[in-house]
N, CA, C and O atoms as a Tinker XYZ file with bonds, in Angstrom:
   388  protein
     1  N    -16.660000    4.319000   10.709000    73     2
     2  CA   -16.093000    4.524000    9.382000    64     1     3
     3  C    -14.631000    4.954000    9.532000    63     2     4     5
     4  O    -14.333000    5.898000   10.264000    81     3
     5  N    -13.726000    4.267000    8.844000    73     3     6
     6  CA   -12.313000    4.607000    8.973000    64     5     7
     7  C    -11.976000    5.911000    8.258000    63     6     8     9
     8  O    -12.602000    6.279000    7.264000    81     7
     9  N    -10.980000    6.592000    8.787000    73     7    10
    10  CA   -10.516000    7.824000    8.156000    64     9    11
    11  C     -9.487000    7.492000    7.088000    63    10    12    13
    12  O     -9.092000    6.337000    6.928000    81    11
    13  N     -9.056000    8.519000    6.358000    73    11    14
    14  CA    -8.085000    8.305000    5.283000    64    13    15
    15  C     -6.776000    7.741000    5.811000    63    14    16    17
    16  O     -6.189000    6.839000    5.212000    81    15
    17  N     -6.324000    8.282000    6.937000    73    15    18
    18  CA    -5.014000    7.892000    7.445000    64    17    19
    19  C     -5.031000    6.603000    8.244000    63    18    20    21
    20  O     -3.968000    6.046000    8.519000    81    19
    21  N     -6.203000    6.108000    8.628000    73    19    22
    22  CA    -6.247000    4.785000    9.234000    64    21    23
    23  C     -6.438000    3.715000    8.170000    63    22    24    25
    24  O     -6.072000    2.560000    8.385000    81    23
    25  N     -7.006000    4.081000    7.028000    73    23    26
    26  CA    -7.133000    3.142000    5.921000    64    25    27
    27  C     -5.779000    2.913000    5.271000    63    26    28    29
    28  O     -5.359000    1.770000    5.094000    81    27
    29  N     -5.095000    3.991000    4.914000    73    27    30
    30  CA    -3.769000    3.897000    4.311000    64    29    31
    31  C     -2.754000    4.225000    5.392000    63    30    32    33
    32  O     -2.682000    5.360000    5.863000    81    31
    33  N     -1.980000    3.241000    5.779000    73    31    34
    34  CA    -1.006000    3.451000    6.844000    64    33    35
    35  C      0.253000    4.144000    6.338000    63    34    36    37
    36  O      0.680000    5.155000    6.894000    81    35
    37  N      0.850000    3.586000    5.268000    73    35    38
    38  CA     2.077000    4.170000    4.727000    64    37    39
    39  C      2.340000    3.599000    3.346000    63    38    40    41
    40  O      1.887000    2.496000    3.039000    81    39
    41  N      3.068000    4.334000    2.505000    73    39    42
    42  CA     3.483000    3.765000    1.224000    64    41    43
    43  C      4.623000    2.782000    1.460000    63    42    44    45
    44  O      5.459000    2.982000    2.340000    81    43
    45  N      4.645000    1.721000    0.664000    73    43    46
    46  CA     5.730000    0.752000    0.772000    64    45    47
    47  C      6.852000    1.179000   -0.158000    63    46    48    49
    48  O      6.709000    1.149000   -1.380000    81    47
    49  N      7.954000    1.570000    0.427000    73    47    50
    50  CA     9.083000    2.046000   -0.348000    64    49    51
    51  C     10.117000    0.929000   -0.382000    63    50    52    53
    52  O     11.064000    0.910000    0.404000    81    51
    53  N      9.916000    0.006000   -1.302000    73    51    54
    54  CA    10.838000   -1.094000   -1.506000    64    53    55
    55  C     11.301000   -1.064000   -2.949000    63    54    56    57
    56  O     10.771000   -0.315000   -3.770000    81    55
    57  N     12.286000   -1.876000   -3.246000    73    55    58
    58  CA    12.793000   -1.925000   -4.615000    64    57    59
    59  C     11.699000   -2.386000   -5.578000    63    58    60    61
    60  O     11.547000   -1.823000   -6.662000    81    59
    61  N     10.950000   -3.395000   -5.189000    73    59    62
    62  CA     9.869000   -3.902000   -6.028000    64    61    63
    63  C      8.749000   -2.863000   -6.164000    63    62    64    65
    64  O      8.206000   -2.675000   -7.253000    81    63
    65  N      8.409000   -2.197000   -5.072000    73    63    66
    66  CA     7.352000   -1.190000   -5.111000    64    65    67
    67  C      7.702000   -0.010000   -6.000000    63    66    68    69
    68  O      6.847000    0.491000   -6.730000    81    67
    69  N      8.956000    0.440000   -5.947000    73    67    70
    70  CA     9.369000    1.553000   -6.791000    64    69    71
    71  C      9.448000    1.144000   -8.257000    63    70    72    73
    72  O      9.161000    1.954000   -9.138000    81    71
    73  N      9.835000   -0.110000   -8.532000    73    71    74
    74  CA     9.886000   -0.605000   -9.904000    64    73    75
    75  C      8.487000   -0.674000  -10.506000    63    74    76    77
    76  O      8.292000   -0.292000  -11.660000    81    75
    77  N      7.522000   -1.152000   -9.745000    73    75    78
    78  CA     6.131000   -1.236000  -10.207000    64    77    79
    79  C      5.573000    0.164000  -10.429000    63    78    80    81
    80  O      4.801000    0.394000  -11.359000    81    79
    81  N      5.970000    1.097000   -9.567000    73    79    82
    82  CA     5.508000    2.480000   -9.697000    64    81    83
    83  C      5.984000    3.100000  -11.002000    63    82    84    85
    84  O      5.213000    3.775000  -11.684000    81    83
    85  N      7.241000    2.880000  -11.355000    73    83    86
    86  CA     7.804000    3.481000  -12.561000    64    85    87
    87  C      7.324000    2.797000  -13.839000    63    86    88    89
    88  O      7.034000    3.477000  -14.823000    81    87
    89  N      7.234000    1.474000  -13.843000    73    87    90
    90  CA     6.916000    0.765000  -15.080000    64    89    91
    91  C      5.423000    0.639000  -15.349000    63    90    92    93
    92  O      4.993000    0.761000  -16.496000    81    91
    93  N      4.625000    0.396000  -14.311000    73    91    94
    94  CA     3.209000    0.098000  -14.515000    64    93    95
    95  C      2.265000    1.185000  -14.031000    63    94    96    97
    96  O      1.055000    1.066000  -14.225000    81    95
    97  N      2.770000    2.232000  -13.414000    73    95    98
    98  CA     1.893000    3.284000  -12.890000    64    97    99
    99  C      1.056000    2.810000  -11.728000    63    98   100   101
   100  O     -0.109000    3.186000  -11.597000    81    99
   101  N      1.653000    1.972000  -10.870000    73    99   102
   102  CA     0.938000    1.386000   -9.745000    64   101   103
   103  C      1.615000    1.796000   -8.444000    63   102   104   105
   104  O      2.838000    1.725000   -8.324000    81   103
   105  N      0.816000    2.224000   -7.470000    73   103   106
   106  CA     1.326000    2.591000   -6.153000    64   105   107
   107  C      1.092000    1.430000   -5.192000    63   106   108   109
   108  O      0.106000    0.704000   -5.317000    81   107
   109  N      2.001000    1.257000   -4.234000    73   107   110
   110  CA     1.893000    0.163000   -3.269000    64   109   111
   111  C      1.798000    0.762000   -1.864000    63   110   112   113
   112  O      2.616000    1.600000   -1.486000    81   111
   113  N      0.797000    0.329000   -1.095000    73   111   114
   114  CA     0.562000    0.861000    0.235000    64   113   115
   115  C      0.382000   -0.257000    1.250000    63   114   116   117
   116  O     -0.093000   -1.343000    0.919000    81   115
   117  N      0.767000    0.023000    2.493000    73   115   118
   118  CA     0.410000   -0.804000    3.632000    64   117   119
   119  C     -0.925000   -0.254000    4.132000    63   118   120   121
   120  O     -1.010000    0.910000    4.521000    81   119
   121  N     -1.962000   -1.084000    4.123000    73   119   122
   122  CA    -3.299000   -0.619000    4.490000    64   121   123
   123  C     -3.790000   -1.392000    5.714000    63   122   124   125
   124  O     -3.206000   -2.402000    6.106000    81   123
   125  N     -4.862000   -0.900000    6.299000    73   123   126
   126  CA    -5.463000   -1.560000    7.456000    64   125   127
   127  C     -6.013000   -2.924000    7.038000    63   126   128   129
   128  O     -6.562000   -3.053000    5.944000    81   127
   129  N     -5.874000   -3.942000    7.889000    73   127   130
   130  CA    -6.337000   -5.286000    7.520000    64   129   131
   131  C     -7.830000   -5.377000    7.239000    63   130   132   133
   132  O     -8.258000   -6.246000    6.481000    81   131
   133  N     -8.631000   -4.496000    7.836000    73   131   134
   134  CA   -10.082000   -4.551000    7.612000    64   133   135
   135  C    -10.538000   -3.640000    6.476000    63   134   136   137
   136  O    -11.736000   -3.552000    6.203000    81   135
   137  N     -9.608000   -2.965000    5.812000    73   135   138
   138  CA    -9.959000   -2.037000    4.726000    64   137   139
   139  C    -10.383000   -2.808000    3.481000    63   138   140   141
   140  O     -9.781000   -3.822000    3.127000    81   139
   141  N    -11.424000   -2.313000    2.826000    73   139   142
   142  CA   -11.888000   -2.926000    1.584000    64   141   143
   143  C    -11.283000   -2.188000    0.393000    63   142   144   145
   144  O    -10.673000   -1.130000    0.545000    81   143
   145  N    -11.463000   -2.768000   -0.794000    73   143   146
   146  CA   -10.911000   -2.151000   -2.003000    64   145   147
   147  C    -11.532000   -0.786000   -2.269000    63   146   148   149
   148  O    -10.840000    0.136000   -2.700000    81   147
   149  N    -12.825000   -0.650000   -2.015000    73   147   150
   150  CA   -13.477000    0.651000   -2.245000    64   149   151
   151  C    -12.981000    1.701000   -1.272000    63   150   152   153
   152  O    -12.800000    2.858000   -1.654000    81   151
   153  N    -12.757000    1.325000   -0.025000    73   151   154
   154  CA   -12.221000    2.278000    0.948000    64   153   155
   155  C    -10.813000    2.720000    0.569000    63   154   156   157
   156  O    -10.473000    3.896000    0.702000    81   155
   157  N     -9.996000    1.786000    0.097000    73   155   158
   158  CA    -8.633000    2.126000   -0.333000    64   157   159
   159  C     -8.689000    3.057000   -1.536000    63   158   160   161
   160  O     -7.935000    4.027000   -1.603000    81   159
   161  N     -9.580000    2.771000   -2.490000    73   159   162
   162  CA    -9.712000    3.610000   -3.687000    64   161   163
   163  C    -10.127000    5.027000   -3.308000    63   162   164   165
   164  O     -9.536000    5.991000   -3.794000    81   163
   165  N    -11.120000    5.167000   -2.460000    73   163   166
   166  CA   -11.584000    6.492000   -2.045000    64   165   167
   167  C    -10.508000    7.245000   -1.278000    63   166   168   169
   168  O    -10.366000    8.456000   -1.448000    81   167
   169  N     -9.751000    6.553000   -0.441000    73   167   170
   170  CA    -8.703000    7.207000    0.338000    64   169   171
   171  C     -7.575000    7.711000   -0.564000    63   170   172   173
   172  O     -7.092000    8.827000   -0.371000    81   171
   173  N     -7.153000    6.920000   -1.533000    73   171   174
   174  CA    -6.079000    7.340000   -2.445000    64   173   175
   175  C     -6.536000    8.507000   -3.303000    63   174   176   177
   176  O     -5.777000    9.454000   -3.511000    81   175
   177  N     -7.763000    8.455000   -3.802000    73   175   178
   178  CA    -8.273000    9.552000   -4.628000    64   177   179
   179  C     -8.378000   10.841000   -3.814000    63   178   180   181
   180  O     -8.111000   11.921000   -4.342000    81   179
   181  N     -8.762000   10.751000   -2.546000    73   179   182
   182  CA    -8.889000   11.949000   -1.718000    64   181   183
   183  C     -7.528000   12.503000   -1.296000    63   182   184   185
   184  O     -7.340000   13.720000   -1.275000    81   183
   185  N     -6.580000   11.630000   -0.960000    73   183   186
   186  CA    -5.276000   12.086000   -0.491000    64   185   187
   187  C     -4.406000   12.670000   -1.600000    63   186   188   189
   188  O     -3.804000   13.729000   -1.424000    81   187
   189  N     -4.339000   11.983000   -2.741000    73   187   190
   190  CA    -3.413000   12.364000   -3.800000    64   189   191
   191  C     -4.068000   13.097000   -4.963000    63   190   192   193
   192  O     -3.375000   13.520000   -5.889000    81   191
   193  N     -5.396000   13.256000   -4.934000    73   191   194
   194  CA    -6.129000   13.974000   -5.998000    64   193   195
   195  C     -5.874000   13.355000   -7.369000    63   194   196   197
   196  O     -5.572000   14.066000   -8.328000    81   195
   197  N     -5.996000   12.029000   -7.463000    73   195   198
   198  CA    -5.811000   11.301000   -8.713000    64   197   199
   199  C     -7.016000   10.387000   -8.929000    63   198   200   201
   200  O     -7.814000   10.183000   -8.013000    81   199
   201  N     -7.149000    9.845000  -10.123000    73   199   202
   202  CA    -8.199000    8.887000  -10.443000    64   201   203
   203  C     -7.610000    7.479000  -10.435000    63   202   204   205
   204  O     -6.564000    7.231000  -11.035000    81   203
   205  N     -8.285000    6.566000   -9.755000    73   203   206
   206  CA    -7.806000    5.196000   -9.613000    64   205   207
   207  C     -8.536000    4.297000  -10.598000    63   206   208   209
   208  O     -9.759000    4.359000  -10.725000    81   207
   209  N     -7.769000    3.458000  -11.297000    73   207   210
   210  CA    -8.358000    2.519000  -12.249000    64   209   211
   211  C     -8.715000    1.202000  -11.572000    63   210   212   213
   212  O     -9.805000    0.674000  -11.793000    81   211
   213  N     -7.816000    0.661000  -10.751000    73   211   214
   214  CA    -8.053000   -0.633000  -10.119000    64   213   215
   215  C     -7.275000   -0.737000   -8.819000    63   214   216   217
   216  O     -6.255000   -0.075000   -8.627000    81   215
   217  N     -7.781000   -1.588000   -7.927000    73   215   218
   218  CA    -7.110000   -1.852000   -6.651000    64   217   219
   219  C     -7.029000   -3.364000   -6.474000    63   218   220   221
   220  O     -8.028000   -4.071000   -6.611000    81   219
   221  N     -5.837000   -3.847000   -6.169000    73   219   222
   222  CA    -5.635000   -5.254000   -5.828000    64   221   223
   223  C     -5.087000   -5.307000   -4.410000    63   222   224   225
   224  O     -4.217000   -4.513000   -4.053000    81   223
   225  N     -5.586000   -6.233000   -3.600000    73   223   226
   226  CA    -5.117000   -6.347000   -2.227000    64   225   227
   227  C     -4.518000   -7.722000   -1.995000    63   226   228   229
   228  O     -4.838000   -8.686000   -2.691000    81   227
   229  N     -3.642000   -7.791000   -1.002000    73   227   230
   230  CA    -2.976000   -9.034000   -0.665000    64   229   231
   231  C     -2.770000   -9.090000    0.839000    63   230   232   233
   232  O     -2.242000   -8.148000    1.430000    81   231
   233  N     -3.183000  -10.189000    1.462000    73   231   234
   234  CA    -2.936000  -10.398000    2.882000    64   233   235
   235  C     -1.580000  -11.071000    3.039000    63   234   236   237
   236  O     -1.329000  -12.121000    2.448000    81   235
   237  N     -0.707000  -10.466000    3.837000    73   235   238
   238  CA     0.649000  -10.968000    4.030000    64   237   239
   239  C      0.738000  -11.565000    5.425000    63   238   240   241
   240  O      0.424000  -10.902000    6.414000    81   239
   241  N      1.166000  -12.814000    5.501000    73   239   242
   242  CA     1.298000  -13.493000    6.782000    64   241   243
   243  C      2.579000  -13.035000    7.471000    63   242   244   245
   244  O      3.606000  -12.846000    6.819000    81   243
   245  N      2.518000  -12.857000    8.781000    73   243   246
   246  CA     3.685000  -12.442000    9.553000    64   245   247
   247  C      4.738000  -13.538000    9.607000    63   246   248   249
   248  O      4.411000  -14.722000    9.699000    81   247
   249  N      5.994000  -13.141000    9.549000    73   247   250
   250  CA     7.100000  -14.099000    9.577000    64   249   251
   251  C      7.433000  -14.499000   11.010000    63   250   252   253
   252  O      7.171000  -13.751000   11.953000    81   251
   253  N      8.009000  -15.678000   11.161000    73   251   254
   254  CA     8.486000  -16.100000   12.467000    64   253   255
   255  C      9.817000  -15.410000   12.749000    63   254   256   257
   256  O     10.702000  -15.384000   11.893000    81   255
   257  N      9.955000  -14.857000   13.939000    73   255   258
   258  CA    11.199000  -14.207000   14.353000    64   257   259
   259  C     11.687000  -14.876000   15.621000    63   258   260   261
   260  O     10.903000  -15.170000   16.523000    81   259
   261  N     12.997000  -15.117000   15.686000    73   259   262
   262  CA    13.594000  -15.792000   16.832000    64   261   263
   263  C     14.600000  -14.892000   17.515000    63   262   264   265
   264  O     15.327000  -14.140000   16.866000    81   263
   265  N     14.631000  -14.978000   18.818000    73   263   266
   266  CA    15.647000  -14.329000   19.641000    64   265   267
   267  C     16.197000  -15.419000   20.563000    63   266   268   269
   268  O     15.660000  -15.659000   21.644000    81   267
   269  N     17.256000  -16.063000   20.130000    73   267   270
   270  CA    17.799000  -17.167000   20.905000    64   269   271
   271  C     16.851000  -18.341000   20.888000    63   270   272   273
   272  O     16.479000  -18.827000   19.820000    81   271
   273  N     16.457000  -18.799000   22.058000    73   271   274
   274  CA    15.547000  -19.947000   22.121000    64   273   275
   275  C     14.082000  -19.533000   22.068000    63   274   276   277
   276  O     13.206000  -20.395000   22.006000    81   275
   277  N     13.798000  -18.242000   22.090000    73   275   278
   278  CA    12.424000  -17.751000   22.074000    64   277   279
   279  C     11.994000  -17.438000   20.649000    63   278   280   281
   280  O     12.744000  -16.839000   19.879000    81   279
   281  N     10.798000  -17.843000   20.313000    73   279   282
   282  CA    10.276000  -17.604000   18.973000    64   281   283
   283  C      8.940000  -16.890000   19.065000    63   282   284   285
   284  O      8.176000  -17.095000   20.009000    81   283
   285  N      8.664000  -16.051000   18.080000    73   283   286
   286  CA     7.394000  -15.352000   18.006000    64   285   287
   287  C      7.093000  -15.022000   16.559000    63   286   288   289
   288  O      7.887000  -15.320000   15.667000    81   287
   289  N      5.962000  -14.414000   16.332000    73   287   290
   290  CA     5.558000  -14.060000   14.981000    64   289   291
   291  C      5.340000  -12.570000   14.875000    63   290   292   293
   292  O      4.823000  -11.936000   15.795000    81   291
   293  N      5.736000  -12.020000   13.752000    73   291   294
   294  CA     5.375000  -10.637000   13.447000    64   293   295
   295  C      3.894000  -10.614000   13.085000    63   294   296   297
   296  O      3.341000  -11.637000   12.682000    81   295
   297  N      3.247000   -9.461000   13.223000    73   295   298
   298  CA     1.806000   -9.426000   12.924000    64   297   299
   299  C      1.516000   -9.555000   11.427000    63   298   300   301
   300  O      2.328000   -9.171000   10.585000    81   299
   301  N      0.341000  -10.104000   11.118000    73   299   302
   302  CA    -0.120000  -10.161000    9.726000    64   301   303
   303  C     -0.497000   -8.751000    9.293000    63   302   304   305
   304  O     -0.891000   -7.928000   10.119000    81   303
   305  N     -0.375000   -8.469000    7.984000    73   303   306
   306  CA    -0.708000   -7.151000    7.468000    64   305   307
   307  C     -1.245000   -7.274000    6.059000    63   306   308   309
   308  O     -1.188000   -8.341000    5.447000    81   307
   309  N     -1.768000   -6.170000    5.551000    73   307   310
   310  CA    -2.408000   -6.165000    4.236000    64   309   311
   311  C     -1.739000   -5.122000    3.363000    63   310   312   313
   312  O     -1.427000   -4.021000    3.817000    81   311
   313  N     -1.521000   -5.481000    2.099000    73   311   314
   314  CA    -0.909000   -4.553000    1.165000    64   313   315
   315  C     -1.853000   -4.342000   -0.010000    63   314   316   317
   316  O     -2.588000   -5.251000   -0.398000    81   315
   317  N     -1.828000   -3.140000   -0.573000    73   315   318
   318  CA    -2.711000   -2.794000   -1.685000    64   317   319
   319  C     -1.891000   -2.256000   -2.849000    63   318   320   321
   320  O     -1.032000   -1.392000   -2.673000    81   319
   321  N     -2.164000   -2.775000   -4.032000    73   319   322
   322  CA    -1.586000   -2.274000   -5.273000    64   321   323
   323  C     -2.657000   -1.417000   -5.945000    63   322   324   325
   324  O     -3.721000   -1.921000   -6.302000    81   323
   325  N     -2.380000   -0.129000   -6.116000    73   323   326
   326  CA    -3.359000    0.812000   -6.654000    64   325   327
   327  C     -2.873000    1.289000   -8.010000    63   326   328   329
   328  O     -1.870000    1.998000   -8.099000    81   327
   329  N     -3.583000    0.903000   -9.074000    73   327   330
   330  CA    -3.225000    1.328000  -10.426000    64   329   331
   331  C     -3.990000    2.594000  -10.767000    63   330   332   333
   332  O     -5.206000    2.670000  -10.594000    81   331
   333  N     -3.257000    3.587000  -11.255000    73   331   334
   334  CA    -3.873000    4.857000  -11.637000    64   333   335
   335  C     -4.345000    4.796000  -13.077000    63   334   336   337
   336  O     -3.834000    4.014000  -13.879000    81   335
   337  N     -5.327000    5.632000  -13.396000    73   335   338
   338  CA    -5.817000    5.706000  -14.775000    64   337   339
   339  C     -4.751000    6.294000  -15.676000    63   338   340   341
   340  O     -3.855000    7.005000  -15.219000    81   339
   341  N     -4.852000    5.996000  -16.950000    73   339   342
   342  CA    -3.879000    6.485000  -17.924000    64   341   343
   343  C     -3.922000    8.007000  -17.978000    63   342   344   345
   344  O     -4.999000    8.604000  -17.986000    81   343
   345  N     -2.762000    8.622000  -18.015000    73   343   346
   346  CA    -2.678000   10.071000  -18.088000    64   345   347
   347  C     -2.624000   10.765000  -16.744000    63   346   348   349
   348  O     -2.417000   11.978000  -16.694000    81   347
   349  N     -2.803000   10.036000  -15.651000    73   347   350
   350  CA    -2.741000   10.640000  -14.326000    64   349   351
   351  C     -1.290000   10.867000  -13.923000    63   350   352   353
   352  O     -0.416000   10.053000  -14.221000    81   351
   353  N     -1.046000   11.980000  -13.245000    73   351   354
   354  CA     0.308000   12.286000  -12.782000    64   353   355
   355  C      0.616000   11.442000  -11.555000    63   354   356   357
   356  O     -0.186000   11.360000  -10.625000    81   355
   357  N      1.791000   10.816000  -11.563000    73   355   358
   358  CA     2.202000    9.963000  -10.459000    64   357   359
   359  C      2.608000   10.824000   -9.251000    63   358   360   361
   360  O      3.496000   11.666000   -9.386000    81   359
   361  N      1.986000   10.638000   -8.077000    73   359   362
   362  CA     2.368000   11.422000   -6.904000    64   361   363
   363  C      3.775000   11.050000   -6.433000    63   362   364   365
   364  O      4.170000    9.885000   -6.479000    81   363
   365  N      4.511000   12.042000   -5.987000    73   363   366
   366  CA     5.877000   11.821000   -5.516000    64   365   367
   367  C      5.884000   11.810000   -3.994000    63   366   368   369
   368  O      5.912000   12.872000   -3.371000    81   367
   369  N      5.860000   10.642000   -3.393000    73   367   370
   370  CA     5.970000   10.528000   -1.944000    64   369   371
   371  C      7.351000   10.048000   -1.539000    63   370   372   373
   372  O      7.639000    9.908000   -0.350000    81   371
   373  N      8.214000    9.793000   -2.527000    73   371   374
   374  CA     9.579000    9.362000   -2.275000    64   373   375
   375  C     10.520000   10.386000   -2.849000    63   374   376   377
   376  O     10.392000   10.757000   -4.016000    81   375
   377  N     11.466000   10.854000   -2.057000    73   375   378
   378  CA    12.455000   11.787000   -2.571000    64   377   379
   379  C     13.828000   11.429000   -2.028000    63   378   380   381
   380  O     13.954000   10.841000   -0.954000    81   379
   381  N     14.842000   11.789000   -2.778000    73   379   382
   382  CA    16.237000   11.598000   -2.384000    64   381   383
   383  C     16.587000   10.128000   -2.171000    63   382   384   385
   384  O     17.213000    9.788000   -1.167000    81   383
   385  N     16.200000    9.254000   -3.089000    73   383   386
   386  CA    16.618000    7.857000   -3.004000    64   385   387
   387  C     17.730000    7.577000   -3.975000    63   386   388
   388  O     18.216000    6.448000   -4.049000    81   387
């Protein structure tokens, strides 16, 4: 059984992620590729002490990266969009941006 910190690797702090957080009340996380929606929901509720309304996941394919004549791929990863229930306080994991 995965732990909270192996299920949720890190919050995605991008321009799109912060915009979704402010407008729609949705948090964006980089999660383990084998994590299910229920595991992500339980981990977010336990870590941030909030109620989750819905979880959407997306598998992201790794991009090709080149160094001169050598080419390789970055690893595939999974991202989760976690929508909080109405009235829940948005956790602040980003400061000084």
